[in-house]
C-alpha positions in Angstrom: 97.2 2.9 110.5 100.5 1.0 111.6 103.4 2.7 113.4 105.7 4.1 111.0 108.3 6.0 110.6 108.3 9.6 109.5 110.7 10.9 106.9 113.7 13.4 107.6 111.7 16.0 104.9 108.2 15.4 107.3 110.3 15.9 110.8 112.3 19.0 109.5 108.8 20.5 108.1 107.1 19.4 111.6 110.2 21.5 113.1 109.8 24.5 110.6 106.3 24.7 112.3 107.8 25.4 115.4 110.9 27.6 114.4 110.0 29.5 111.4 106.1 30.8 112.2 107.0 33.6 109.5 109.8 35.6 107.3 111.1 37.6 110.7 111.6 34.4 112.2 114.2 33.5 110.2 116.0 36.5 110.1 116.2 36.2 113.4 118.0 32.6 113.1 120.5 33.7 110.7 121.7 36.7 112.3 121.5 35.0 115.5 123.8 32.4 113.8 126.1 35.0 112.4 126.3 36.6 116.0 127.2 33.5 117.3 130.1 33.5 114.2 131.8 36.2 115.9 130.2 39.1 113.0 131.3 42.4 113.6 128.7 43.0 110.3 125.7 42.1 109.7 123.8 42.7 106.0 120.3 41.6 105.7 118.4 42.2 102.7 114.6 41.4 101.8 112.0 41.1 99.0 108.8 40.7 99.3 108.4 41.1 102.8 111.0 38.1 103.4 108.5 35.6 101.2 110.6 36.4 98.1 113.7 36.6 99.1 115.8 36.8 102.7 119.8 37.8 103.0 121.5 37.7 105.4 125.9 38.3 105.2 128.3 38.3 107.4 131.8 39.2 107.9 132.2 35.5 110.9 134.1 33.3 111.0 132.6 31.2 108.0 131.9 27.6 107.6 134.4 25.1 106.9 133.8 23.4 103.6 133.7 19.9 105.0 131.1 21.2 107.3 128.8 22.3 105.2 126.7 19.7 104.6 126.6 18.8 108.6 125.3 22.1 108.7 122.0 21.4 107.1 121.7 18.6 108.2 118.8 18.5 111.7 120.3 18.5 115.5 124.1 19.5 114.4 125.7 22.3 115.8 128.8 23.5 117.2 127.8 25.7 119.7 126.7 23.0 122.7 129.2 21.5 124.6 128.1 18.2 126.9 126.2 20.0 129.1 122.6 21.5 127.6 122.6 23.3 131.0 125.8 25.3 129.7 124.1 27.5 126.9 126.5 30.3 126.2 125.5 31.2 123.0 122.3 32.3 120.7 121.6 29.0 119.0 121.8 25.6 120.2 119.1 23.3 118.8 120.8 22.9 115.1 117.1 22.8 113.9 116.8 26.5 112.3 118.8 25.5 109.0 117.4 22.0 108.0 113.3 23.6 109.0 114.2 26.5 106.8 115.4 24.2 103.9 112.4 22.2 104.1 109.9 24.9 103.9 112.4 26.7 101.2 114.9 27.0 98.7 118.2 27.9 100.9 121.9 28.3 99.6 124.6 28.8 101.7 127.7 30.2 100.8 131.1 30.5 103.0 134.4 31.1 103.2 136.4 30.6 106.6 139.6 33.0 107.4 142.4 30.7 106.3 141.0 28.9 103.2 141.7 30.5 99.8 138.2 29.9 98.5 134.8 29.6 99.4 132.2 27.0 98.7 128.0 26.6 98.5 125.4 24.1 99.0 121.6 24.2 98.2 119.0 22.5 99.9 115.6 22.7 98.2 112.5 21.7 99.4 114.5 19.6 102.2 116.7 18.0 99.7 120.8 18.8 99.7 122.4 20.1 96.9 125.6 19.1 97.1 128.8 21.1 98.0 130.8 23.0 95.2 133.4 25.6 95.3 132.4 29.4 94.7 133.1 32.6 94.8 132.6 34.4 98.6 134.3 36.9 101.1 135.3 35.8 104.5 132.5 34.9 105.9 128.8 33.0 105.3 125.5 34.4 103.2 122.8 32.9 103.2 120.1 33.1 101.2 116.5 32.1 101.5 113.8 31.8 98.4 110.3 31.1 97.9 109.9 30.8 101.5 106.8 28.4 102.5 106.8 27.5 98.5 107.0 23.8 99.9 104.0 24.4 102.6 101.8 26.4 100.6 99.0 26.2 103.5 100.8 28.6 105.6 101.3 31.2 102.8 97.4 31.5 104.0 98.4 32.7 107.4 101.0 35.3 106.8 100.1 38.9 106.9 101.0 41.5 104.1 104.4 42.8 103.1 104.4 45.9 105.1 103.3 43.7 108.1 106.2 41.2 107.8 108.7 43.9 106.5 108.2 45.7 110.3 108.1 42.7 111.9 111.3 42.1 110.0 112.8 45.4 111.1 111.5 45.2 115.1 113.6 41.8 115.0 116.5 43.2 113.8 116.1 46.6 116.3 115.4 44.0 119.2 118.6 41.9 118.9 121.0 44.8 117.5 120.5 46.7 120.7 122.5 43.6 122.7 125.0 44.0 120.2 126.2 47.5 119.8 129.4 46.8 118.5 127.6 44.7 115.7 127.2 47.3 112.5 123.7 45.7 111.3 122.7 47.1 107.8 118.9 46.3 106.3 117.7 46.8 102.6 115.7 45.8 99.9 113.0 46.3 97.1 110.2 46.5 100.1 111.9 49.3 102.0 114.7 52.2 102.6 117.9 51.0 103.7 118.6 51.4 107.4 121.8 51.7 108.6 122.9 51.1 112.1 126.6 51.5 112.9 129.0 50.1 115.3 129.0 52.4 118.4 130.9 50.4 120.7 131.0 48.0 123.7 130.7 50.2 126.8 127.9 52.2 128.5 128.1 55.2 126.0 128.1 53.1 123.3 124.9 50.8 124.5 123.5 54.2 125.2 124.0 55.7 121.6 122.3 52.2 119.9 119.3 52.2 122.1 119.0 55.8 120.4 120.3 54.4 117.1 116.8 51.8 117.6 114.1 54.0 120.1 115.4 57.5 118.8 117.3 60.0 120.0 114.6 61.3 123.0 115.0 57.9 124.6 118.3 58.7 126.4 116.9 62.3 127.5 114.1 61.0 128.7 115.7 57.8 130.5 117.1 56.6 134.3 119.9 54.5 134.3 119.4 50.9 136.3 122.1 48.9 138.1 121.5 46.4 141.1 123.0 43.3 141.5 121.0 40.6 144.0 122.3 36.9 144.9 124.6 36.5 141.5 121.5 38.0 139.5 122.4 41.5 137.7 120.1 44.2 136.3 121.2 46.7 134.2 119.8 48.9 131.4 117.6 51.6 130.9 113.8 52.6 131.9 111.9 55.8 130.6 110.8 58.4 133.3 107.3 58.1 134.2 106.0 60.9 131.8 107.5 59.3 129.0 105.1 56.3 128.0 103.3 54.4 125.0 100.5 53.0 124.4 101.2 49.3 124.0 104.6 47.4 125.7 105.9 46.8 122.2 109.0 49.1 123.3 109.7 47.2 126.3 113.1 45.1 125.6 114.6 42.4 127.6 117.7 40.2 127.3 118.4 37.6 129.5 122.0 36.8 129.0 122.6 38.9 125.8 119.3 37.0 124.5 116.1 39.0 123.6 113.3 37.7 125.2 109.2 38.4 125.8 109.1 37.1 129.1 105.5 36.9 131.2 107.9 37.3 134.4 109.7 40.4 133.6 106.6 42.3 131.9 104.9 41.9 135.0 107.9 43.2 137.0 107.7 46.1 135.3 103.9 47.0 135.3 104.6 46.0 139.6 107.5 48.5 139.3 105.8 51.1 137.6 102.1 50.9 139.0 102.4 54.1 140.9 103.3 56.4 138.7 101.5 55.3 135.4 98.4 55.3 133.9 96.4 51.5 133.9 96.8 52.4 129.7 100.2 53.0 129.5 103.0 51.5 129.4 107.0 52.2 130.0 109.8 52.3 127.6 112.6 50.1 128.9 115.6 48.5 128.1 116.9 46.1 130.7 119.8 43.3 130.6 119.8 40.6 133.3 122.9 38.8 133.5 123.2 35.4 135.1 124.6 31.9 135.5 123.4 29.9 133.0 122.2 27.0 134.9 119.7 29.0 137.0 118.0 30.0 133.6 116.6 27.6 131.3 116.2 28.7 127.7 115.2 25.7 126.1 111.8 25.9 126.9 110.3 26.5 123.1 112.1 25.8 120.1 112.0 29.3 119.2 114.2 30.2 122.2 111.8 33.6 123.1 110.4 32.5 126.4 113.2 31.2 129.7 112.3 30.2 132.6 114.4 31.0 136.1 115.3 29.2 138.6 114.2 31.6 141.3 111.4 33.6 140.0 110.7 35.3 143.1 114.1 36.9 143.2 114.4 38.0 139.3 111.1 40.1 140.1 111.5 41.2 143.3 115.1 42.6 141.7 113.4 44.0 138.9 110.3 45.8 140.9 113.1 46.9 143.7 115.9 48.3 141.3 113.4 49.9 139.0 111.5 52.1 141.6 114.7 52.9 143.7 115.9 54.3 140.3 112.8 56.1 139.8 113.0 56.9 143.7 116.3 58.6 143.3 116.6 59.8 139.6 115.3 63.5 141.1 112.9 65.4 139.8 112.7 65.4 136.2 110.6 66.8 133.3 110.0 65.0 129.6 111.2 66.4 126.5 108.4 65.0 125.0 106.2 68.1 126.9 108.3 70.5 126.6 108.6 69.9 122.9 104.7 69.1 122.8 103.9 72.9 124.8 106.5 74.2 122.2 104.5 73.3 119.1 101.1 74.4 120.7 103.0 78.2 121.3 103.9 78.0 117.4 101.2 79.4 114.4 98.9 76.4 113.0 100.2 74.0 115.3 98.3 70.9 116.4 97.0 70.3 119.6 99.2 70.5 122.6 99.6 66.7 123.3 100.8 66.1 126.6 104.0 65.3 128.3 105.4 65.5 131.4 108.3 65.1 134.2 109.9 62.2 136.2 110.1 61.2 139.6 112.2 61.6 141.9 113.6 62.1 144.8 115.8 65.2 146.7 116.4 65.8 150.1 115.2 68.8 152.0 116.8 71.6 152.5 116.4 73.2 155.8 118.0 76.9 154.6 114.7 76.7 151.9 112.1 76.0 154.7 113.4 79.0 156.6 113.4 81.3 153.0 109.7 80.4 153.7 109.3 81.2 156.7 109.2 78.0 158.2 106.1 77.3 156.2 104.5 74.1 156.9 102.3 72.7 153.6 100.3 70.3 155.3 98.7 72.9 157.8 98.7 75.7 155.3 96.6 73.8 152.7 93.6 73.2 155.5 93.6 76.9 155.6 90.7 79.2 154.4 91.6 81.8 151.8 93.6 84.7 152.4 93.1 87.7 151.1 96.1 89.6 149.2 95.5 88.8 145.8 95.0 90.5 142.6 91.0 90.2 141.6 91.8 89.1 138.0 90.5 85.4 137.0 93.6 85.1 134.7 96.4 85.1 137.7 96.8 86.3 141.0 99.7 88.3 142.6 100.6 89.0 146.1 102.6 92.5 145.4 102.5 92.9 149.8 103.6 96.3 151.6 106.3 98.2 150.8 109.2 97.3 152.3 112.8 98.8 153.7 115.7 98.7 152.1 117.2 96.3 154.1 114.1 93.8 154.2 114.2 94.2 150.7 117.6 93.0 150.0 117.2 90.3 152.3 114.1 88.8 150.0 116.3 89.5 147.1 118.6 87.1 148.9 115.6 84.7 149.3 114.6 84.8 145.8 117.8 84.0 144.2 118.3 81.2 146.9 114.6 80.1 145.4 115.8 80.9 141.2 118.7 78.0 142.3 116.3 75.1 143.4 115.0 72.8 140.8 111.4 73.8 140.9 111.8 77.3 141.1 110.5 79.9 142.6 106.6 80.6 142.4 106.0 83.5 140.4 101.9 83.9 140.3 98.9 81.2 140.0 97.1 80.8 136.5 93.2 80.2 136.3 93.5 79.2 139.6 95.3 75.9 139.2 98.5 76.4 137.6 101.6 77.7 139.6 104.0 79.4 137.3 107.6 79.2 138.6 111.2 80.7 137.3 114.0 78.8 137.8 117.4 80.5 136.4 117.4 78.7 133.1 113.6 77.6 132.7 109.7 78.3 133.2 108.0 75.9 135.2 104.3 75.5 135.0 102.5 73.3 137.8 99.3 71.3 138.5 98.5 72.3 142.2 96.0 69.6 142.2 98.1 66.9 140.5 101.1 68.1 142.5 99.3 68.2 146.1 97.6 64.8 145.5 100.8 63.0 144.9 102.5 64.4 148.3 99.0 63.7 149.9 99.4 59.8 149.0 103.1 59.5 149.4 102.5 60.4 152.7 99.3 58.1 153.7 101.6 55.3 151.9 104.4 55.8 154.4 102.2 56.4 157.0 100.2 53.1 155.7 103.2 51.0 155.2 105.7 52.0 158.7 103.1 49.7 160.8 100.7 47.2 160.5 97.8 48.0 158.6 94.4 48.3 161.6 92.4 45.4 160.7 88.4 44.8 161.3 87.8 41.6 163.5 85.1 39.1 161.8 81.8 38.7 163.9 81.9 35.3 161.8 85.2 33.7 160.7 84.8 33.2 156.7 86.4 29.9 155.5 87.7 29.7 152.4 88.1 26.8 150.1 91.5 25.8 148.1 93.4 23.5 146.7 96.2 22.2 149.3 98.8 23.7 147.9 97.5 27.0 147.9 96.0 27.3 151.5 99.5 26.1 152.0 101.0 28.8 150.6 98.9 31.3 152.3 99.9 29.8 155.2 103.4 30.4 155.2 102.5 34.2 154.4 100.6 34.5 157.2 102.9 36.8 158.7 103.3 39.2 156.0 99.0 39.3 155.4 99.3 39.9 159.2 100.9 43.0 158.3 98.6 43.8 156.1 96.0 43.4 158.2 94.0 40.0 156.8 94.2 37.3 159.5 94.3 33.5 158.4 95.2 30.1 159.8 95.0 27.0 158.2 91.5 25.1 158.5 92.0 21.7 157.4 93.6 20.3 154.6 92.4 22.0 152.3 90.7 25.3 153.5 92.1 28.4 155.3 89.8 30.6 158.1 90.1 34.1 157.4 89.1 36.0 160.9 90.5 39.6 160.3 90.7 41.3 157.0 91.6 45.3 156.6 89.9 47.7 158.1 90.8 50.4 155.3 88.9 47.9 152.7 85.6 48.1 154.4 83.3 45.3 153.2 85.3 43.0 151.1 84.8 40.0 149.2 86.9 38.0 151.5 86.5 35.1 148.9 87.6 36.9 146.2 90.4 38.4 147.7 92.0 35.1 149.4 91.6 33.5 146.0 93.5 36.2 144.0 96.2 36.6 147.0 96.8 32.5 145.9 97.0 32.8 142.8 99.7 35.9 143.1 101.6 34.2 145.5 102.0 30.7 142.7 102.8 32.7 140.1 105.2 35.8 141.9 105.3 34.4 145.6 104.4 37.4 146.9 101.6 39.6 148.7 101.1 42.5 146.2 97.7 42.2 145.6 96.6 43.2 149.0 99.0 45.8 149.1 98.1 47.0 145.7 93.9 47.3 147.1 95.9 49.5 150.0 97.8 51.6 147.8 94.4 52.0 145.6 92.5 53.2 148.6 95.1 55.5 149.7 95.7 57.0 146.5 91.6 58.1 146.4 92.0 59.8 149.5 94.5 61.3 148.7 92.7 62.8 145.2 89.2 63.8 147.3 92.2 65.3 150.5 94.1 67.2 148.0 93.8 70.9 147.4 91.5 71.5 144.6 91.4 73.2 141.1 90.3 77.0 141.7 91.9 77.3 144.8 93.9 80.3 145.3 97.3 80.3 146.6 99.3 82.4 148.9 102.8 82.8 147.5 104.4 81.2 150.6 101.4 78.1 149.8 103.0 78.2 146.1 106.9 78.1 147.1 105.7 75.0 150.2 104.5 73.0 147.9 107.3 73.2 145.2 109.9 72.6 148.0 107.9 69.4 149.0 107.8 68.4 145.2 111.6 68.1 145.5 111.5 66.2 148.4 109.0 64.0 148.0 109.7 60.2 145.6 107.6 60.5 142.2 106.2 63.9 142.4 106.7 64.4 138.6 103.2 62.2 138.4 100.1 62.4 140.1 98.5 58.9 141.1 97.0 58.5 137.8 100.2 58.8 135.9 99.4 62.5 135.1 102.4 64.9 134.6 102.4 67.3 137.2 104.8 69.8 136.0 106.1 71.1 132.6 109.4 73.0 132.6 110.4 74.9 129.2 113.9 76.0 129.1 115.0 79.7 128.3 117.2 79.0 125.2 113.6 77.6 123.7 111.4 80.5 124.3 113.9 82.7 123.5 113.8 80.5 120.1 110.3 80.7 120.0 110.7 84.3 120.0 113.4 84.1 117.6 116.0 85.8 119.2 118.3 82.9 118.7 
């Protein structure tokens, strides 16, 4: 078959296959155009899941009548300067409108601020109908009917109306988070109206818009993140470790205001939360990356959802470091979801209790509190055999202690009052030989003693593990691992870091490395697979976290088996010491497996439960 030039309609239909995957893709392109036009109000109306009708109306700058024909022509845009690497708008390719017009019936009606009247242009199956005068408010209204009527084969790949409507709602909400100063309205015959009023472009406004999209619980269960490294700024909010979801759909990421779904960012979030979340749970996040447009390539795919960073290692390190630092500095916090579920469980006829819990945190240890607990050392105390002095009831164990003088009782009362001012309060009882009940000034705290002590031991082991080189064991015969030459070179560049973790490697010819030492903690291990996994990770992220994660996993296992067990009765001093160490330990709100270590019930909620409020 001879080579021939494709028709303009066919070229646009090919482009539409990349840009217009489903109705939500059309909405995304049209809403981004409205934002680039400076709109402060955007209305989206749909019917039939977007296949029957999509109408996007804005109050932006509008399109001059003489430019309407150019607007629907391929590769015509007002947003791109002469430098393809200096992209500061959401759209820039000039493909969306002609691509949509090639597979649907498209009508654009627009009026600029200075024009006395509006104009419209239509495209049907790729053929323009010409420009004509039309009544219009300031701004632009784009109407798309009968999507994919010109390519009926594509209709077979569409999902049901409900699924397509849900995808449209999700794409608008994802964009709306990045533009809190813009009002968004979604309506149509197949949806109830969703209105997101403008909230302002300051920090308070951004958090209010996040609450509109993600629910009012998220701000109460989130931690602010703000960090800068080598000209790249990261800011936003991440959920506390106990506020999680079963999937990663509520992880929102933005690069220079552009919503993206980037594997590097998703991987960095998994790494940042690796110590505090179960493997099947995902954090809820809203993160914004701001950097020089020359340092990121958004022209990777026509849909513009993928990006490439010039220095991916810098971006990944910034995300992991900033999120971990925010988690460590956030303090001991409990999840409102956990308390709400517990309150519901107490009410008559309530559904079964759904788990929830707190956040990890870090607080400096108060020497006065150590004095108040008699200088108690929890690490040694948990090794002592059980001491008498508890009531015999299997439901709770109290230590009434001997009768004290009036002065002694006054001193103890002062100590107890001091403990009530702390974040986890003073221990009052041990229930079912596993749960410590504590009282603060305005709440009641229930602590899982095994989960809490497991986290304390784990953090102590990690500190010891990473504060000095990891002990290694010499292999009787060096293990030779054959690798591509570039992988062997990358491993050799990280040899010093690997040696600190107990893995001794050196080059062995152009395409191999010799492993002479392995971390003693690993015991017998598959050296070949370990080295190949490290090589893959270094190639992807320029890190050696695989080896660190393996060592941390061993430390977590040791902590699980070495911590105080459920069913162990504790003395009051032991319980208070455990609470104080939790307050001083980063991440103590969850155990090594991501389960909550405590739940806090506010006194006001308890009073409402009993009808006192």
